[in-house]
C-alpha positions in Angstrom: -36.9 -41.8 82.0 -33.5 -43.5 82.3 -34.5 -47.1 81.6 -32.3 -49.2 79.4 -32.7 -52.5 77.8 -31.4 -54.4 80.8 -34.1 -52.9 83.0 -37.0 -54.6 81.1 -38.2 -57.8 82.7 -38.4 -60.3 79.8 -41.1 -62.9 80.1 -42.6 -65.6 77.9 -45.5 -63.2 77.2 -43.4 -60.2 76.1 -40.3 -61.9 74.6 -41.4 -61.5 71.0 -42.0 -57.7 71.5 -38.6 -57.3 73.3 -36.9 -59.1 70.4 -38.6 -56.8 67.9 -37.6 -53.8 69.9 -34.0 -54.9 69.9 -34.2 -55.3 66.1 -35.8 -51.9 65.8 -33.0 -50.3 67.7 -30.3 -52.0 65.7 -31.7 -51.5 62.2 -34.0 -48.5 62.4 -37.1 -50.4 61.3 -40.7 -49.4 62.3 -42.6 -51.1 65.1 -46.2 -51.3 66.1 -46.7 -52.8 69.6 -50.2 -53.6 70.8 -51.6 -55.2 73.8 -53.6 -54.9 77.0 -53.2 -52.1 79.5 -50.1 -52.3 81.8 -48.2 -54.8 79.7 -45.1 -52.6 79.2 -45.7 -51.0 75.8 -44.8 -47.5 76.9 -41.9 -48.7 78.9 -40.5 -50.7 76.0 -41.0 -47.7 73.7 -39.2 -45.5 76.2 -36.3 -47.9 76.3 -36.0 -47.7 72.5 -35.7 -43.9 72.8 -33.1 -44.2 75.5 -31.1 -46.9 73.6 -31.2 -44.8 70.5 -30.0 -41.7 72.4 -27.2 -43.8 73.9 -26.2 -44.6 70.3 -26.3 -41.0 69.2 -29.6 -41.4 67.3 -32.2 -38.8 68.1 -35.9 -39.7 68.7 -39.1 -37.8 69.5 -41.4 -39.6 72.0 -45.0 -38.2 72.4 -48.4 -39.5 73.5 -50.9 -39.2 70.7 -53.2 -36.9 72.8 -50.3 -34.5 73.7 -49.2 -34.4 70.1 -52.7 -33.5 68.8 -53.4 -31.1 71.6 -50.2 -29.2 70.9 -51.0 -29.0 67.2 -54.5 -27.7 68.0 -53.4 -25.1 70.5 -50.9 -23.2 68.4 -52.0 -19.6 68.0 -50.6 -19.2 64.6 -50.5 -21.3 61.4 -46.8 -21.0 61.0 -46.0 -22.6 64.4 -48.6 -25.3 63.7 -47.1 -26.0 60.3 -43.5 -26.1 61.7 -44.5 -28.6 64.4 -46.3 -30.7 61.8 -43.3 -30.6 59.5 -41.1 -31.8 62.4 -43.4 -34.7 63.2 -43.5 -35.7 59.6 -39.8 -35.6 59.1 -37.9 -36.3 62.4 -35.5 -39.3 62.2 -37.5 -41.4 64.6 -41.1 -40.7 65.9 -42.5 -42.7 68.8 -46.3 -42.3 69.2 -47.6 -43.6 72.5 -51.2 -44.8 73.0 -52.6 -44.5 69.5 -56.3 -45.0 69.6 -56.8 -43.1 72.9 -57.5 -39.8 71.1 -61.0 -38.4 70.7 -61.9 -39.0 67.1 -62.8 -36.2 64.7 -62.2 -35.7 61.0 -59.3 -33.3 61.9 -57.7 -36.0 64.1 -58.0 -38.7 61.5 -56.7 -36.4 58.7 -53.8 -35.2 60.8 -52.7 -38.7 61.9 -52.9 -39.9 58.3 -50.9 -36.9 57.0 -48.1 -37.6 59.6 -48.0 -41.3 59.0 -48.3 -41.1 55.2 -45.4 -38.7 54.9 -43.2 -40.8 57.2 -44.2 -43.9 55.2 -43.2 -42.2 51.9 -40.0 -41.0 53.4 -39.2 -44.4 55.0 -38.6 -42.8 58.4 -38.6 -44.9 61.5 -41.9 -44.8 63.3 -42.7 -46.7 66.5 -46.3 -46.8 67.7 -48.0 -48.5 70.6 -51.6 -49.0 71.2 -54.1 -50.9 73.3 -55.8 -52.0 70.0 -54.8 -54.3 67.2 -54.8 -52.8 63.8 -58.2 -54.0 62.8 -59.8 -52.5 65.9 -57.8 -49.3 65.6 -58.8 -49.0 62.0 -62.5 -49.2 62.9 -62.0 -46.6 65.7 -60.5 -43.9 63.5 -63.0 -41.7 61.9 -64.0 -42.1 58.2 -61.9 -43.7 55.5 -58.7 -42.6 57.1 -58.8 -45.6 59.5 -58.1 -48.2 56.9 -55.5 -46.0 55.2 -53.7 -45.5 58.5 -53.7 -49.2 59.3 -52.3 -49.9 55.8 -49.5 -47.5 56.3 -48.7 -49.0 59.7 -48.7 -52.5 58.2 -46.4 -51.4 55.4 -43.8 -49.6 57.6 -43.8 -51.5 60.9 -43.2 -54.9 62.3 -46.4 -55.7 64.2 -46.2 -57.5 67.6 -48.5 -58.2 70.5 -47.3 -57.9 74.0 -48.8 -59.5 77.0 
């Protein structure tokens, strides 16, 4: 929760991702971090949130499953639409664990809608996943998988950690 950049143990295996994270904090660029389980993707994303907060820049950090569950569980369309609008337009959105969600047409369409809007608006988006973009693209249902991967490629620096 309170981790800062100095708390991350930089190694040869993660130095490229750490450098990309520092650039991401400094210049508001997007970032896609992928790698095996327990390599520090979530910790590094959390540090980005904390460093941004320290610099007075708001961010919203959410796991993909929590984000989708929350959207699904709203009792009324207005609340759902308001939350979706926030996700599409917040200054910096960090999506943790993309690819862990159960795939349906609704999930694929919702993810594309969020990422496409953020891409068009040039808003900072940070995503981490256990899967590289090609694998992620094939996991996401229907034609949205390749479209989501293209948006991520166009708006994010892509780095492997671990």
